[in-house]
N, C-alpha and C positions, 0 to 999 in steps of 0.2 A: 452569448446567447441570452443572458439574463435581460439584455436590452429589448429582446423581442417580446418579453412577457410583461410589458409595462401596462397591460390592461387595455390596449387599443381594441375596440370591437370591430366588427365588419365595417361599420360605418364611421370609424374614427380616423380614417386617413384624411387628415385635414389639409387637403390640397390647397396650396397657396394660389394656384391659378384658377380663375373662374371662366376661362375660355371655353367655348362650346365645341370641343373636339370630341369625336365619337368614342375615342379610347381613353379619355381623361377621367380620372377618379373624381367622385363627388362626395363631400362629407355630409353626414347627418348626425344627429345628436343621440346619445344614449345616456342613461342615468348612471350615477356612481355605483349603485348596487349591481347593475348589469355588468359594468366593468370589473367589479370585484369577483362576480360569479364566473365571468369568462376567464379571468386571470387564473382562478382556481382550476377551472376545467382545462385550461391550456397546460398548466403544470402537471395535472393528472394524466392527460393524454401523452404528454412528452415523456413523463416518467415510465408509463407503460411501454411505450415504444422503445425507450432506452433499455429497459429490463429485458424485453424480448430480443432486442438486437444483441445484447451481451450474451444471453443464453444461447441463441442460435449460432452466433459466430464463433464463440469460444468453446463450444461443446466438442470434446475430443479433438481439439485443434492440432495436437501433436501426432495424431493418427492419420495416415499410416507413417511408420517410422522409417520410411525409405524415400529416396529422391523421387519426386513427382514432376513429370512433364518438364517445363522449362526451368525448374529449380536447378537443373544441371548447368544451365548457363548463368543465371543470376546469383546462385549460391557461389559458384566458382568465381564470379567477378567480385562478389563481396570478399572472398578470400584474398583475391589479388590486392584489394585496397588495404586489407590488414597487413599483407606482406609487402606492400608498396611496390608491386610488380606491374609494370606498364602492359597494357593490352589494348586491343582495338575493338570497338563496338560501334554499331551504326546509330546508337542513341546517345543523347547528352548524358552527363554523369550523375546527376543528383540522386536519382532513384537507387542506383547501385552503390553510391557512397553511403546513403542512409541504411541500406541493407548491411553493408560492411560495418558501419558504426554500431548498428544494433547488435550484430554478432559479437563485435569486440567488447561492448559494454556488458554482455551477458555471458562472457566466458569462453566464446569460441576463439580458437587460436589460429584459424586460417589454414589448417593443414589438410582438411578433408578434400579429396580430389574432385568430388561431384562428377564422376566419369559418365554415368548414364542413368536414365530413369530406372527405378527398381532397385538400385544399390542400397543396401541397408546402411543406416547411419552409425550403428554399432557404438553407441556411447558418445558420439560427437554432439556437442552442444548446439544443435540446429534450432532448438526450441525458441530461443530468443528472437532469431530472425523471422521465424514463422509467426510468432505471436505479434511481433512488431507490425508486419504486413497485415495481419488480421485486424489489429487495432485501427490501422488507417482505413481499411475497408469497412469496418464496423461504423466508423464515424460518418460515413456517407449517409446512413439512414437518418440520424437526427438532423444533419445539415440539410437534407432534403425537406424535412418538416419545417425547419426554420426558414428556408428559402421560399417555399410556397406560401407560408404565413405572411411573410413580408410583401409578397407580390399580390396576395388576394385578401388578406385579413380574414380568411375563412378557415376555421378549424376542421371542417369537413374535408375541404380540398387538401389541407396540410396532412391530415391523418391518412387519407387514402393514398396520397403521393408517397408518404413514408412506407405505408403498407405494401405498395407495389414493389418497392425496393427490398423491404424486409423479407417478404415471402417468396421472392424469386430465387429459385434453386441455382440458376446460373450465376447470379450476382454473389450468392453465398460461396459457391465453389471458387470462383475467380479470385475472391478476396481472402482466401485462407492459406495461401501458399507463398513461397519466396519468389515473387514475380514483380515486374514493374507495374502491372495493372493496378494493384491497390494504391500505391502512391500517386499514380497518374490520375485515377478517378477521384481520389481524395482531394488533390490540389485543384482539379477542375471544378468539383462541386463546391469547394471552399471559395473559389473565385466567383462563382455564380451567386453564392450566398452573400458574399461581400457586395457584389453588384446590386443585388436586391435591397440590401440593408441601406446602402448609401442613397439609393433612389428614394426609399421610404423616408429617410431622415431629411432629405432635401425637400420632399413634399410637405413634411411636417414643420418646415421653417427652422430646421435645426442645423443648417449649413454653418460651417466654420466653428462649430462647437468641438470640444475635445473628442467626444464620441464619434462625430462625423469624420474628423481627421484620422482617428485610429482605424475606423472601418475602411476609409479610402486607402490608407497605407496597407492595411491587411489585404485588400483586394489586389493592389499592385504586387505585393510580395507573393501572393498565391499564383498570380499570373506568371511571375518569373519562375516559380517552382514547377508549375505545370509544364512549361516549355523546356525546362531543364531536365525533365524526366524523359519526355519524348517530343519529337518535333510536331506531332499532331496537336500538341498544346497550342499551336498557332490558331486552331479553330476556336478555342474559347477566348483567345485574345481578340479575334475578329468579332465574336459575339459581344463581349464586354465593350469593345470599341463602338459598335453600332448602338448599343444601349446607352452608352455615355453620350453619344452624339444626340440621341433622342432626348435625353434628360436636359442637355444644354439648349436644345431647341425649345423645349417647354419653358426653361428659365428665361430665355431670350424673349419669349412671348408674354411674360408676366409684366404687364405695364405698370404694376405697382412698384417695381424695382428699377433702379437706375441702370444704365448700360454698363456702368463700372462693376456692378454686381455680377453680371454675366462674364465680364473679363476676369474677375477674380475666380469665378468658378472654373473658367477655362484654364487658368494658370495652375490652380490647385490640382486639377486632374492631369494636366500635363506632367507636373512634378511627380505625382504619386502613381500614375498609371502608365507613364512612358519612361521617365528618367529613372525612377526607382527600380522597375523591373530590369532595365538594361544594366544598371550597375550591379544588381544582385546576380543576374545571369552571368555577367563577366566574372564576378567574385566566385561563383560556383566552379567555373572553369579554372580559375587561378588555384583554388584549393585542389581540384582534380589533378592539375599538372604538377603541383608542388608535392602532393602525396605520392603520386605514381612516378617516382624518380629512379626506379631500377629497371634495367633491361628485361624485357619479357617477350611474349609471343607476338605482340602487336608491332614490334619495331619496324618490320619491313614494309608496313603500309605507309610509312612516313618518310619524309625526305632525309637525306644524309645529314643535313644540318640539324634537323629536329632530333635525330638519334644521338647526336653528340652531347645532348643534355642528360642522357640516361646512364646511370652508374652500371658498369658491367658490360655496356655495349662496346663493340670493337672500335667505335669512333669516340668514346668518351675519354677526354683528356689524353687522346692518342697522339703519338708522334709518327708522322709518315712523310715521305718525300713530297715536296710541294709540286714538283713537275712529274710528268709521266715519261718514262724512258723505254726504249725497246728492251725487251727482256724482263719487264716488270710483270708480275702476276697481279691482275686487277679483277675487281667485280664491277659490273656495269648496272646501274640502277636507272630504270626508266624515269624520266623527269616529270611525267604528268602526275597529277594528284593520285595517290594510292598506287603508283606504278611499282611493279615488282622488279626482281633481278633477272638479268639475262641468264638463262639456265638451260642445261642439257643433261641428259641421262642416257644410259646405255640401253635404250629401247628405240625401236624403229617405228616410223609411221606405218600404219596398217595398209593393207592392200586397198586400192581405191581412193587413196588420199594423196596422190602425187607419187613422187619417187619414194621407194622403201628405204629411206636413209634415216639417220639418227635424228630424233625429235629435238626441236628447240622450243622452249616455252619461256614465259616469265613466271616467277615463283616469289611469293611474298615473304618467305622464310629464308633465313641464312643457312646455307650448308656448303659442303665442298664442291658440289656440282655447279656452283655459281662462279667458279674461278676460271679466268682466261689468261693465257700468255699472249702478250702483244708482240708481233714480229714484223720486220720489213717484208714487203710483198715479194721481193725478188732475190733475197739472200738470207743466210743465217743471221741470227742475232749477233750484232757486233760485240767485240770484247770491250771496246771503249764506251763511255757513256754517250748515248745519242738520244736526244729528246724527241718525242713525238710532237709534230707541229701541224698547224692548220694547213690542209692541202696534201698531207702525206697519204700514200697508198700503203695499207697495212693488211696483214692477216691476223685473225684471232683464233688461237688454238685452244680448244677445250682441254683444260689441264688433266682432268681425270681420264678422258677417253682418247686423247691425242688426235682428235679430228678437228678440222677447221670449220669455222662459220662459213656458210655456203648458201647461195641462192641460184635459182635457175628458172627456166621458162616452164614451170609447172604451177597449176593452181594451188593456192593455199588450202588447207584442209576445211576451213569453215568459211572464210571470207574469199569467195571465188574470184573476185576482181583483183585480188592481190596475188603475189607470187609466193611460192613455198620457200621457207627458210629451213635449212637442215644443217647437220654436221656431216662432213664428208672427208674421205681420205684415210690414210693409215700413217701412224707415227709422225704426224705433223706434215705429211706430204699430200697435196691435193691437186687442184687445177686452177685455171684462171678465174673460175667462178667463185673462188675464195677471196678475191681482192676487193677491198672496201676503201673508199676515199673518206678520210676523217676531216670534218669541218666543224669549227667552233662557231656557235651562234654569235654573230657580230664580230667574228675574228678577222685578223689581218694576215696576209701571207707571212709565214715564218713564225707566227705566234705559237708559243709552247702550250701544250695541253696541261691543265692544272687539275690536281685532285679536288674533288667535291664541287668546286665553283664553276668549272668550265662545262657549258651545255654543248653536247656533242651530237652531230648527225653522222651516221654511217651510210654513205652513198655507194650503192653497188656499181662497180666500174663497168661491168658488162651489160647488165640488164637495165641500168638507169632508173633505179628505184631506191627507196630509203628503208632502212631497218626500222620496224615499228612494232608496236603491240596493239592489238584490238581489245575491246572490252568483252570479247566473246570467250566463253569457257570451252575448253576442249572436252570431248566425251571421256568416258572412263579409261580408254586406251591412252589418253594423255594425262591421266591422274587428275582430271578436272582443273588443270592449271590453265593459265591464260595463253591464248594463241599469239604467236610471233609470226609476222609476215614481212614481205618486202613490198612497199606501196609505191606504185608508179606515180602517185600524186606526191611530189617531193615537198609540198608545203604542209604535209601532215603534222599537226601540232603534237601528236603523240610520238613523233619520231626523234625526240631529243633524249639523250642519256647523259649521265655523269659518272665519272670514276669515283667509286666509294672507297674501297680498300685498294691500297697501292703498295705492294711489297717489292722493294728493290734496295738491296744493301749498299749499292755503290753511290747513292745520293744521300746528302744530309737530310735529316728529318726535321720537321717543324711541328709545333703543337697546334692542333686544329680547334682547340677550345675557343679561339678568337672568332671562329666562324659560327659558333652556336647562336641561334636566333633568340630574340627576347620573347616576352610573354605575348605581345600583340601578334607577332608572326606565327607563333605556335597556336594561338587561339584561332586565327584565320585558317591555318592549314588543317587544324582539327576539324573544322566545319566542312571544308572542302572534301576531306577524306570521308567524313560521316555521310554527307549528302551523296557522294558517289557510291559508297557502300550500300546505302538505302536503295538507290536506283537499281543496283545490280543484284539485289537479293532474288534468288531463284529457289524453287522448292527442291528439297532433297528427295531422293528416291524413297518411296513408301510413305512420304509425309502427307497428312490429311490437310489439304488446303480447301478453300471455298471461294465463292464469288459473292459480291455484295447483295445480289438479289435473294440469296439463300438465307441471309441473316435474319431479317425481320420475321420471316415465317417459321423460324426455328427448324430449318430443313434438316440439319445434321449437326450433331455435337462432336466432341472429341474426347478421347480418353486422357485423363490426368494421371491415372494410376491403373496399371494392369494387375497381373498376378492374382493372388487370392483375395485382395482387397481392392475392388474396382471402384474408381471414381470417374464419373462421366459428365463432362461439362455440357449441360443442356439447359435451356431456359424453361421455366415453369410454363407449360403451354397455355394454361388458363390466363396467366398474366400477359404473355407475349401476344397471343391472338386477340385478347381484349384490348391490348395496347393499339393494335392496328385498327380495330373497330373505332376506338375513341379518336384516333388520328384522322380517320375518314370523316367521322361525325363532326369533329372540330372544323374541318375545311368546309363542310356543308353548312353548318350553323353560322360560321363566321361570314361566309359568302352571302347567305340569306340576310343576315343582320345588316351587313354593309349596304346591300341593295335597298333594304327597307329604309335604312337611315337616309340614303341618298334621295330616294323618292319622297320621303317625308320632308327633307330639307327643300327639295324643289317645290313641292306643293305649298310649303310654308312661305317660300319667297313670293309665290303668286298671291297667297292670302294676304301677305303683308302689304303688297302694293294695292290691293283692292279694298281691304277692310281696315288697314292700319292696325292689325292685331298681331302682337308678337307671338312667335311660335316657340313652344318649349322644346328644348333639346331632349333626345331620348335619355341622355345621362342624368337629366334633372329628375326623371321619374324612375329610372332603373339603373342607378349608379353601380349596384352590385353586379348586374349583368355585364356592363362594359368593363368593369374591373377584372372580372373573370376572363372575358374574351381578350383583354389586353395582355394579361398574364399568359393566356394560352398562345397568343401570337408569338411572344418572345420564346416560350418553351418549344413551340413548333419550329421556330427559326433555329434554336439551339440543336434540335434533332436533325434538321436539314443540313446545317453547317457541319455537323459531326458525322454525317452519313454520306451525303451526296459526293464529296470529293473522292471517295474510294473508287468510284466508277472510272475515274480518270487516271488512277494510279497503275503503273506498269509493273510494280514490284509484286512479290508473292503476298497473298492476303490470307488471313485466318479468321475463324469465327469470333475470336475474342476481340477483334478490332471493332466490333459493333457495340460493345458495352458502354462506352462513353455516350453514344447517341441514345442508348436505352435509358439512361438516367433521365434525359429530357423527356422522352416518350412517356416514362412512368410518372413524372411530375405532371405532364399534360393530362394523363389519364385521371389523376386525382382531381385536377381542376374540372374536367368534364363530368366526372361523377357528381360533383357538387352542382354544376350547371344544370344537368338534365333532371336532377331530383329536387331542385330548389322550389319548383312550382307545384310539387305534389302536396296534398294535404299532409299535415304533420304526422299522423299515425302511419300513413302509407310511406312517407319519406323515411321514417325511422325503420320500418319493416324492410324496405328495399336496401337501405344502407346496412342494416344488420345482416341481411342475407348475403349481400355482396362481400362483406368482411369475413363472414363465416366461410364463404366459398373460397376466398383467397387463403385463409388459414388451412382449410381442408386440403386444398390442392398442394400446399406446402408439405403437409404431413404425408400426402400420397406419394409425392416424388422425392421426399427427403432421402431415401436410400441411395439415390444417385450422388448425393453430396457426402453423406456420412459413411458410405462404403457398402458395396454389394458383394455377396458371396454366392456360391452355387452356380447352377446353369445360367447361361446367357438367355436373354428374353426370347430368342428364336428357337431355343432348344426345348425338347420335351420336358414336362414337369417343372418348368421354370416358374418361380413365384413372381417373376417380373413380367410375365407375358401380358398381363392386363395393362401394363404401363406403356406398352409399345403401340402408341397411337399412330405412328407413321412408320412405313417400312424402311425409311432411310435412317431411323434411329438404330444404333448398333450396340446398345448396352446389354 
């Protein structure tokens, strides 16, 4: 950060390019005394912002002393890292690893259960994890100041951009708890700060200096960290990529430099912004998969081979028969990414969902209801060892309930184009609809079925359909497990299974550790499972979800803490609604200025041909205006990239998903405050800016109870002290 305070004034961006592009910066001169004064003012403002940030963020940071909102998830995952227990989550690992590391370093032993919101910590050392997340969230404010300074060289824009983040109640709340949002927004903001700094150094002819290389590597590292916390980090990767392409285009157009200079710039950025992030991203997963080496709740989401790497898993260093024989007790795992185990339980399908026979589902956790006895279709299990082979007709008997896997001409409960699959019969006796043809993918007649490695299809002999699982979740009567059907489309890619556990004493056992996959295979499988899990996220009953159109208008918040100490995530309405005003104002002003420039250029061309008089470019006379508009354009692009894609997402969405986009909107607001006041007389400009800053600070004080804790009646109840803050009926605090 010290590099940003080298005393460059608003006009000291010594752009090496002299091309007349409308968004290009233009240098002007200032004296040494001006630089010294501005440097002093820069540090003064930065210090004030830093002090206010620390005061507002860390005030009562350990209150309340109970689990708040999603701390129940990410605190628990931090515990699993400390205990080295494997789990499944839809997000990449870095944020949770950092939470676990911060807890470990501050004395937390990983034993607290984090069962549900509202549970008291009761002496658990949770403070280190909460303070760590708060520190990351607090750093967003000074980084915002630094970013806007590098983009605009304007202290006014930088100060108001930081103030818009500093005084926002929503940003304060979201960054004070054990969540993934603080590291996500921290790394995203750091990436943009690095992007702006590299661009400024390039314009100041400081390319290939030590500082330039360090900032370039810093940017690449922050990009890797952002996407390693959540996949939405791809949005900032896209933004930095576009900005880098723009910088390279400007470098290419600088005729004072040889073409080899552009080539060196391209190679340098490829190494630091592509290769370095890829290597770091893979390294984070390597650490993740190395640390989590013990069997846990997430095993069943992964393939049998993946599980064989986990200590304590039934497949770890296990010895089982290589082939599958009649009379073996087996578990069948669906071979698709994230596929569960073929499962049944002693509950019937309800009325109106086909035959009222025993339910069949897939279930991602291991239990006794996943075990099946494999039998010949037409006789008892033979006494001698007889292997199951490609093309055999078999029956599968559910070991716990003694009923056979069965299908018939009834509609499946959810996927109506498929047939229902049930368990049917008594004491292992059923009918011809229990018969299945076993086929090995790519198998040959007589080829024996092998444990783990054989991919099997179970073809229904009567109904001519294949046993499969859909991605659809059953209602509560099916315990929200996955639907199993018989699909008439026998090419269904989800209709492949493998034998995972194989219990049969009459065959010799072999050690399956030789089939354990290496890091690359586990790395790729982890991503396939995470992406599938993300796409399948559905809201839980009673959960407060929202739609993207509601976010910018601050339509509804959500409770972080209930009970007698209520914390309600809601944006500061003064900041959020003025953000929208400045967003619209930027689009209008930018559009008008571009049209004016285009018309000016056109008239200048005519004048040149008739009078041979060169036309001055707008940037020659008003470089500050175009510098602000150029910065505003990139910040608007950052907001758009981080907001618009949510409209296309099918997964469940929440209010907090908007906050990365909010950072860009707030920085844009700071730029526009400077732009719209810069032409006012000095006294009026200072008065307007002072009143605006006072309004932001007052609105923060007004709504601060939402962040620091509310007690007493709710805002809609009689005699509530919060009634005056309920500006919208949809607010529920």
